[in-house]
N, C-alpha and C positions, 0 to 999 in steps of 0.2 A: 215545469208548467203547473200551475194550480188553477183549477176551474171550480168555482162554486155556483151551482145552479139550483136555485130553490123554486123556480117556476115551472120546470118540466123535469121529467125523468128520462135522461138520456140512456139508451140501452147500451149494455156492455159491448155489443157488436160494433157500435160506432167507434168506441175507443180501441177495440181490437183491430179495426181496419187501419187505424193510425199508429198501431203498436205503442200505445201509451203504457209505459212500464208499470205504473201503479195507479189504481183507481180506488177511491174511498166512496162508499155509499152508505148514507145514514137513512135507515128506514125501520119503522116500528121499534123505536128506542134501542136500535143496535147499529153499531158501526161495523161495516163489512169492508175488509181490506182485500182487494184483488190484485194479484201480482201476475204480470204477463210473463209466461214461461212456455217455451216450445210452441208458440203460436196460439196459445189459449190462456185464459185467466184461471188461476187457481186461488182459492180463499186462503188467507193467511191471518194469524193472530198478531203477527209482527210486521211493522212497516220497514222495508229495507232502508228507507230514508231517515227513519228515526228508530233504529234497532234497540236502543237502550231505554226507550220510553214505552209504557204500557198504553199505547194509543187506543186500541180497541176497547180497553176497560175504562180509561179516564174520560174519553170524549162523551160517551153517553151520560156520565155523571155531570159533566159540566153543562151539557145541553138541558138536562132536567133542572139544574140549578138556575139556568137562565130563564126557564119558564116561571120559576118561583120568585127569584130575586131580581130578575131583569138582566138585560144584556150587558150594560156597562159595568155593573158590580161583578158579574161573572167573568167578563173578560179581564178585569183587574185581577181577580182571584186566579184565573188561568195563567196569566203572565207571571204572577208570583210563584205559582206551582212550577212553572217551566224554569224559573231562575234557581229554584231549589234542587233541580234534578242534575 
């Protein structure tokens, strides 16, 4: 399941109650990846769903690019980047 919520900030406890295995939160120009482990969330630099991609590093770069160049162009560049990985 993927949820994108830009209108409100859901607290981690809400996801914890549902045992959501992985939660990404983007705040203050940083992507935080939280992994559910032993009944709590721990921060991780690597996504278990995308272990070979530097998600925590690349997402902030593309978010910043979208602010400068717009969403459409940045999404195309992101898709191209994914195909190269």
